[in-house]
Each structure stands twice: as C-alpha cells, then as structure tokens.
DOMAR-873444 format. One record per residue (C-alpha): residue in three letters; y, x, z negated. Coordinates in steps of 0.001 Angstrom, whole numbers, plus 500000, padded with zeros to 6 digits. Layout:
ALAYXZ...
// end
This chain:
MET853018404517581680THR856385405660580742ASN858026403418578433ASN861568403434579747SER863634402341576167GLU862087405725575149ILE864029407842577257ALA867408409340576504PRO870036409129579157SER870543412822577439THR871538414765581075ILE873633412229581997MET875513411925578422ARG875867416221578803ASN877422416011581987ALA879886413079581066TYR881037415366578312ALA880707418823579787VAL884244418734581419TYR886116418329578300PRO886200422308577227SER887501422977581089PHE890457420682579886ALA891017421793577208MET891220425237578493LEU893330423902581301ALA895749422510578269GLY895706425876576545MET896858427657580193GLN899675424941580526LEU901154425203577166ASP900699429223577556LEU899414429171574183PHE897499431930574006THR900354434780574386PRO901891434330570872LEU898675434327569588LYS898258437797571183ASP899436439922568200LYS899541437430565314PRO896996434743564469MET898520431569563295ASP898304428282561812PRO899008425141563722GLU902103424427562145SER903299428040563216LEU902319427649566612ALA903586424501567282ILE906705425762566517VAL906646428697568627LEU905714426081571841LYS908119423311570133VAL905785420688570188LYS904214418716567154GLU901223420138564808SER899966416898565150LYS899417416790568539LEU898162420620569289SER895650420347566532PRO893134418913568369LEU893346420922571174LEU893242424172569638TYR889930423106567423SER888947422235571157LEU889682425717572211VAL887147426758569391THR884263424935570671ALA885412425976574406GLY884614429471573305LEU888359430624573755LEU890001430692570731ASN888509431791567212VAL889415430488563813GLU889130431454560255ASP890238429532557506GLY892910427147559807ILE893916430364561225PHE893867430436565082SER893419433599566521ASN892583434234570928THR888946435814571336VAL888553439184573074GLU888384437262576209SER891597435107575909ASP893719438323575187THR892216439969578214TYR893054437376580967LEU895144434741579562VAL898304436540577793LYS901159435934580159GLY902759439754581232LEU899123441669581479PRO898083442728584869THR894868441182584374TYR896617437678583591MET895202434901584988GLY896975431837583216SER898853431084586556LEU895319429635587679ASN895980426488585783GLU897566425133588925PHE895170425738591262PHE891968424279588792ASN894131421350588620ASP894365421091592340LEU890789421643592680TRP889783419053590027HIS892096416640591107ALA890600416804594575THR887045416766593343LEU887371413214591771ASN887604411729594984THR884354413121596329ALA883100409447596859GLU885645408300598852SER885546411674601034ILE882076410846601680ARG882482407185602166THR885224407408604200ASP884440410735606364GLU887444412341605657PRO888827414826603097LYS891483412402600533SER893269415850599268LYS893332417665602566HIS894924421121602855ASP896809421591605869TRP898526424785606192SER900246424169609428THR901649420685607856LEU903187422134604303SER906623423171603635GLU907265426496603417GLU908075425146599690GLU904635424100598953LEU902778426765600650LEU904724429389598036LYS903329427040595312TYR900029427034596059PHE899422430511597299ARG901344431870594151SER898624429924592226GLN895822431694594220TYR897420435030594316PRO895784436309590467SER892540435647592181SER892834437223595332LEU894542439986593450ARG891354440704591501SER888894440429593934GLY890834443514596021MET890526445712592612GLN887201444198592406LEU886397445279595965ALA887527448576595870GLN885314449434592690LYS882762448417594735ILE882980449459598093ASP883754453438598597PHE887171453410600859ARG887377456980600986ASN886787457380604440THR888648454078605424LYS891795454809607376SER893029451324608140LEU891601447915607304ILE892507444496607851ASP892737441408605408VAL891991438852607874GLY893067435379606714GLY894760436816603461GLY896892434536602397ALA899169436087600117GLY898094439372600400GLY896716439642596862LEU893742441585597982ALA895675443638600272VAL897746444773597111GLY894544444963595083ILE892822447697597452CYS895875449549598005GLY896581450164593999ALA893155451874594554TYR893320453401597919PRO896944454074598712GLU896484456204601641ILE895065453020603433GLU897096451475606389VAL896331447786605511THR897323444687607549VAL897054441227606110ALA896594439164609361ASP897139434987609095LEU898948432067610666PRO902697432869611205GLN903613430294608563VAL901197432165605519VAL901892435483606458SER905804434722605862ILE904753434045602442ALA903077437212602206ASP905563439085603011LYS907202437622599674PHE904499438664597589ILE903783441889599544SER907887442918598363GLU907250441897594852ALA904241444151594894GLY906803447189595693LEU904350447318598941SER906150446564601901LYS905983450373603056MET902085450581602636ILE901058447113603826THR902261445064607356THR901575442058607968VAL900594439958611169GLY900831436053612626VAL897970435083614752ASP895523432471615111LEU892610433910614073ILE890080431755616095ASN891868431334619495SER893935434804619484GLU892540438299619841ILE893127440094616640GLU895558443407618015GLY895193447131616671SER891589448572615977TYR890592448900612092ASP887992450534609983VAL886762447955607846ALA887733444065608086VAL887419442128604763LEU887400438392605053ARG887980436595601651ALA887628432603600971LEU888179432166605097ILE884329431955606864GLN884026428529604145VAL887460427322605347MET886060426724609412LYS883468424994610990PRO880667426648612417ALA881875427133615903TYR884986428274614285ALA883418431125612185LYS881535432134615267LYS884782432646617007THR886376434366614265LEU884136436990613805LYS883911437571617390ASN887702438435617402VAL887215440930614315PHE884013442293616092GLN886398443356619116ALA889253444546616586LEU886736447131614742GLU886392450432615653PRO883061451683616590GLY881087451992613167GLY883467449905611436GLN882763447761608663ILE882925444138607977HIS883262442448604057ILE882537438692603734LEU883719437874600453GLY883754433979599210CYS881114430943598413ILE877407431959599788LEU874750430001598744ASP871308431198598740ASP869049429669601394SER867958426992599173ARG871110426247598307LEU870959425562594986SER872560428691593611PRO875264430202592843ALA876971427719590546VAL880451428261591532SER879279428178595340MET877786424895594619ALA880758423443592870PHE883072424534595582SER880536422804598297LEU881670419728596289VAL885814420489596499PHE885766421553600145LEU884358417924601212ASN887702416894600014VAL890103419226601066TYR888826420291604436GLU888195418562607397GLU884923420828608330GLY883923424008606270GLY881625424408603285ALA879403427214601355TYR876978428368604058THR873925429752603314GLU873027433969603486GLN870656432815606652GLN873718431065608524HIS876109434186608043ARG873355436354609100GLY873061434694612181TRP876414434447613048LEU877515437865612491ASN874004438972614588GLU875532436362617565ALA879077438717617334GLY877262441785617693PHE876987443228614212THR874359445001612705ASP872858446371608989ILE873616442909607329SER873579443045603952VAL873844440203601794GLU874521440336597937ILE875148437291596010GLY876038435595592926ILE877551439377592101THR881018438021592275SER883198435252590505GLU883666433637594059GLY880037433485594964GLY879219436827596829ILE879356439538599528VAL877967439531602826SER878643443330604585ALA878017444298608207ARG878352446889610574LYS879699447148614076PRO877073449682616308LYS878953453079617087THR877855452917620306
// end
C-alpha cells in the first residue's frame, strides 16, 4: 500500500511554476527590450537607460528571460538568442512582438475557465457584431502577424502555380491573403468575412500596398451563398469558432463557390482523434471555452465527416505541422 506522505506534489508544482517564463516573455515583448539588443549586447544598467526604466526592476526580468530561452548572458552582459533576433526585433518582416496583446488576451480569458464552465457561458466572449471599429482594429492588429506568417508558410507548403483565383474565407484582417500574394502575385485573391470585419481588412491590405491585387467581400458565411467562383478556398481559424451545425453549413457554401476540381485547405486547431494532441490545439480548446458560445478544437474525424457531407473528396489531414495545429485539405470532384 502506498504511503501518501512519500508522494511529492511534483507535477502540481511544476505546472504551478510553468507559467512564469511565459509571463517573462510577455513582459519582454511589451517593453520591446529585444529590439535594442539586436546589434549591441548590454548590461542591465545600459539597457535600463535605453528603456527608461529602473535597473533594479529590469534585472530580474532579464535573468528570467535567460531561463526562458529568449536571452543569453555572459559576464553580466545580455544578448538576444538567434530566435529572439529573428522574431522579436521590431522592424523586421518576421517580427512577432506585436502578438503580446494577443497572448495577453488569451491568458486573461483562460483564467476564467472554471467560471465559464460553471455558468455555461464564455466569460471573455468575442462577439464581432458588438465590437466598435476601434476594438476590432486593435484585435486584428494583434492577430495580423500570425495570419501573415500563416499565409507565407502555406505558400511554401502548397503549390499554387496553377491557381488563378483564391478566396480566404473568414479572412479577418487579410494577413493570410497578403502572405500568399507575396509568393504568388499573379493570383486573384478575395478576402470574405463579415462586413464590419472586411472594412478592417481593407485597411491592412492598403497598408501592404496590395489593394489592386486583393479584393474584399462582406458576407454572412453561414447563411449566405458566396459570390464568385474560385480554384482554391482557404479557411484559417474559422471552423474552430463555430458550432458543428454552422461549420457544416459554411463548408457547403464553400463547396458551391469552388470550381470543379477546386481545393479547400482548413488551417487551425485540429485535434487528433484521441483528443490529446497536438499541444497547441489542446491549449486553445481551453481558450475557446472562454471566448466563444460554441466552437472548439475539433478532431480529424469530425473534419472528415463534415467535408464528406459537403461533397468533398480526397481528404487529407496533417496534424501538428504548423504553429496553429494542422491542415485539412480536400477537393471538389471535377464532375
């Protein structure tokens, strides 16, 4: 018989303290301390002067960022890691530092998980129809870097050379469309989303200088047909925010908008059928409880079933290959 006094709470304590490197990263991003370290390693005093903060307050954070794997230290001099130099230095095309607002939003929301379950309602609900233009702009600006990176990654993974027209369904701020156009400028790209959202997308597309290449259309993706006909449809982080019935209706609308032989690619939080991986999809399964009335990280089997029901064939699923969870691809029959 096991003596409980001999069992250490090691798993509990490991989980309790696992959050602090993440908080250190968030603080570093919010302070933008990685940018001044790009070309010049510094001691805490010099960096504190640049950031206009007290050295005594900054120093503990710097050492925490070393343990978090985002800074190096040697003889009291701090420098960026290769990864920090690549993704956390403002001004670079790979910059991810603006995601600090997005991470902050997710973590605050997830702190409400128990209450969201207890009351059967999301305590940090995202409802695009009620947000002001200023609130929408702030949210999508925090999302834009990750959607842009997804578009660039998808353009590397999928061969779009024979694609003439592509629709980004539920395209949000248009980052994915911008990323794809950077690699395939000859494709006619359309971003489809709610009218109040595409007005925000127009701003980001204009800032990217791609207003002549990317068009937008405001549409209720669940209850309305999608105008036009396309070779490829991409749905990023869309199915996961819907309840199953709405996911099915949306996929049927996308099916009708595709040319015979057209392809669909679903990117987002996709769980394997055990519901235990990948880690990013597991994490968002908690987030979704707090921000959406319905929706969730759906399984491979669920995606396959919905696509089959909509009429798609040649379904393939790749889980855990992207920072967002995975890709589900399928094709509309040619006849």
